[in-house]
Backbone as a ProteinNet text record, in pm:
[ID]
protein_1_A
[PRIMARY]
MSQQRTLFSQLLPYAKMYNLDGPLVILKGHSERVGEHVLPRLTDILNRLSQATPGESSLGEELSNAITDEMARVIVKRVRS
[TERTIARY]
-1747	-1716.7	-1665.7	-1703.6	-1658.2	-1525.3	-1480.9	-1348	-1251	-1292	-1214.9	-1210.6	-1317.6	-1301.1	-1208.7	-1218	-1122.6	-987.2	-951.3	-824.7	-777	-847.4	-800.6	-781.2	-866.4	-844.5	-707.6	-681.9	-567.1	-435.4	-442.9	-334	-315.2	-401	-407.2	-274.5	-249.5	-128.8	9.4	2.5	126.2	139	7.9	17.2	52.3	25.4	64.5	214.7	273.5	427.1	493.7	431.3	489.9	407.9	341	265.5	181.5	118.4	35.2	-114.7	-149.2	-281.1	-373.4	-338.5	-433.9	-478.5	-389.9	-419.7	-509.1	-472.3	-548.8	-693.3	-707.8	-846.5	-923.6	-881.2	-937.1	-967.6	-884.5	-893.6	-1029	-1024.7	-1132.7	-1274.1	-1265.9	-1386.8	-1448.3	-1365.5	-1418.7	-1417	-1438.2	-1419.9	-1516.3	-1635.2	-1723.2	-1673.6	-1569	-1493.9	-1371.9	-1328.2	-1195	-1213.8	-1134.5	-1130.9	-1097	-1160.2	-1128.5	-976.2	-924.4	-793.8	-684.7	-717.8	-618.8	-614.3	-716	-721.5	-604.5	-581.5	-464	-349.1	-317.8	-196.6	-172.5	-297.6	-285.7	-273.5	-331.8	-331.6	-194.7	-117.6	20.1	89.4	90.1	163.1	158.8	7.1	-8.3	61.9	55.7	108.2	267.2	318.7	469.3	505.8	428.8	444	426.6	335.8	318.2	441.9	507.8	633.7	754.6	761.1	879.4	944.6	1054.8	1126.3	1053.9	1009	933.2	1028.2	957.2	1006.4	1088.9	1071.5	1130.4	1085.9	1184.8	1134.7	1096.1	1125.4	1087.4	927.6	885.8	744.3	672.2	715.4	665.9	628.2	739	717.8	612.8	630	511.9	375.8	358.1	231.4	198.2	283.3	252.5	221.7	299.9	254	131.4	92.5	-37.2	-155	-126.5	-226.2	-245.6	-127.3	-130.8	-188.4	-132.5	-205	-358.3	-414.1	-539.5	-628.4	-568.7	-630.3	-641.1	-537	-543.8	-654.1	-661.2	-761.9	-920.8	-932.5	-1043.3	-1101.4	-1002.9	-1022	-1052.8	-987.5	-1019.8	-1166.2	-1202.7	-1321.5	-1431.9	-1415.2	-1514.7	-1526.3	-1434.3	-1436.8	-1521.2	-1495.6	-1559.3	-1700.3	-1755.5	-1884	-1980.7
2156.5	2101.7	2212.3	2334.1	2451	2483.8	2472.3	2487.2	2388.4	2260.4	2158.4	2212	2240.4	2280.9	2398.9	2497.5	2605	2570.4	2493.1	2441.4	2351.3	2270.3	2179.5	2277.7	2375.6	2482.1	2555.8	2586.1	2662.7	2583.4	2446.2	2349.5	2318	2325.3	2272.3	2331.2	2455.5	2505.1	2460	2419.3	2359.9	2218.8	2143.4	1995.4	1987	2075.8	2072	2084	2174.9	2170.8	2047.4	1971.1	1831.5	1722.3	1755.4	1636.7	1558.7	1628.7	1570.8	1616.1	1675	1733.6	1624.9	1521.1	1419	1346.2	1316.2	1247.7	1352.8	1480	1593.7	1585.6	1592	1602.5	1471.9	1366.2	1244.5	1250.2	1297.5	1320.1	1429.7	1528.8	1630.4	1562.4	1481.4	1403.8	1324.7	1287	1206.1	1304.4	1416.5	1517.2	1487.2	1412.9	1386.7	1284.3	1217.5	1115.8	1147.4	1271.8	1313.1	1370.3	1300.2	1344.6	1486.2	1542.6	1664.1	1682.3	1555.8	1568	1605	1579.7	1599.9	1745.8	1819.6	1963	2036.4	2040.6	2114.8	2070.4	1963.6	1915.7	1979.4	1962.3	2014.7	2184.7	2241.6	2386.1	2431.2	2354.4	2374.4	2374.3	2265	2256.5	2346.4	2396.6	2506.3	2634.4	2663.2	2799.5	2808.1	2675.5	2675.2	2666.6	2596	2611.8	2773.4	2831	2980.9	3071.2	3017	3106.9	3049	2930.6	2859.5	2908	2856.1	2878.3	2778.1	2809.8	2731.2	2608.7	2479.9	2356.7	2288.1	2343.3	2291	2159.6	2056.9	1907.8	1862.3	1895.9	1854.3	1869.1	1992.7	2024.7	1952.7	1918	1838.8	1700.8	1646.4	1525.3	1505.2	1619	1612.5	1613.4	1699.9	1717.3	1583.9	1501.2	1375.1	1279.4	1275.6	1187.3	1234.7	1343.7	1383.8	1325	1340.8	1320.1	1154.1	1091.6	933.9	878.5	939.5	873.5	911	1019.4	1037.1	954.9	941.8	864.8	715.6	660.9	522.2	508.1	618.8	609.8	620.4	704.4	718.3	588.6	511.4	386.6	291.5	266.6	182.3	203.1	323.7	362.4	312.9	344.2	329.5	163.6	85.9	-53.7	-103.7	-51.9	-95.9	-67.7	23.7	71.8	15.2
192.1	48.4	-28.1	-8.9	-91.6	-52.9	69.1	119.3	36.8	27.3	-58	-194.3	-253.4	-398.7	-425.8	-331.3	-343.5	-344.5	-230.9	-205.5	-321.5	-371.4	-510.3	-606.9	-641.2	-732.6	-722.6	-599.1	-594.6	-595.6	-555.7	-575.8	-708	-800.7	-941.4	-1009.5	-1010.2	-1092.2	-1044.1	-905.6	-861.9	-894.4	-883.6	-909.1	-1058.2	-1160.2	-1291.9	-1303.4	-1226.2	-1224.8	-1187.8	-1113.9	-1075.5	-1138.2	-1241.9	-1302.1	-1214.3	-1129.1	-1030.8	-1065	-1158	-1193.7	-1216.9	-1274.1	-1292.6	-1165.4	-1081.2	-951.8	-862.3	-876.7	-799.8	-852.6	-982.9	-1028.2	-1004.8	-988.5	-945	-817.8	-709.4	-580	-576	-635.6	-644.3	-685.2	-775.9	-809.2	-702.6	-612.6	-493.2	-355.5	-380.9	-254.8	-159.3	-176.7	-81.9	8.8	-33	59	111.6	72.8	121.8	259.7	334.2	485.9	525.5	627.7	670	720.1	777.7	818	729.1	590.3	498.5	446.6	484.4	430.3	512.5	644.3	674.7	626.8	589.1	536.7	409.5	306.7	180.9	193	301.8	300.7	329.6	430.5	464.3	347.5	258.1	156.6	53.6	38.9	-72.3	-11.2	111.7	184.8	150.4	148	139.3	-6	-102.3	-236.6	-283.7	-248.3	-279.2	-253.3	-152.6	-100.4	-161.9	-215	-251	-380.3	-408.7	-559.8	-632.2	-755.1	-840.6	-875	-878.8	-892.5	-771.6	-659.3	-537.2	-529	-544.5	-556.5	-418.5	-300.3	-177.9	-160.6	-209.5	-178.7	-278.9	-402.8	-507.4	-463.8	-391.7	-327.7	-207.9	-130	-28.4	-75.9	-172.6	-235.3	-298.2	-363.6	-413.1	-317.3	-206.5	-97.6	-46.3	-11.9	43.8	-46.8	-184.5	-258.2	-282.2	-286.3	-288.8	-160.4	-49.9	69.2	80.1	40.7	72.4	-52.9	-168.6	-275.3	-231.4	-160	-116.4	-9.6	93.8	191.7	137.5	13.8	-39.9	-111.4	-181.5	-244.5	-150.6	-43	63.6	120.7	147.5	191.3	94.9	-37.5	-131.6	-145.1	-139.4	-154.9	-33.1	70.1	193	188.8	126.3	140.9	24.9
[MASK]
+++++++++++++++++++++++++++++++++++++++++++++++++++++++++++++++++++++++++++++++++

């Protein structure tokens, strides 16, 4: 769980650049439901964001897709429980 919190904290400045900080904070609030499978995906995106030119749109889109996909999965999991 602390690995997730650290990852979300590191992603937050990048999420703000792409106006994704709101969804990321919501996802962080449901971190107990976030699957371990998404951590490598987010870590990979974070690593590439840290080396990319600021504002690189393809990485923003990847981050958006990763957050959206996981939010959808978390919502479905919550509804089913």
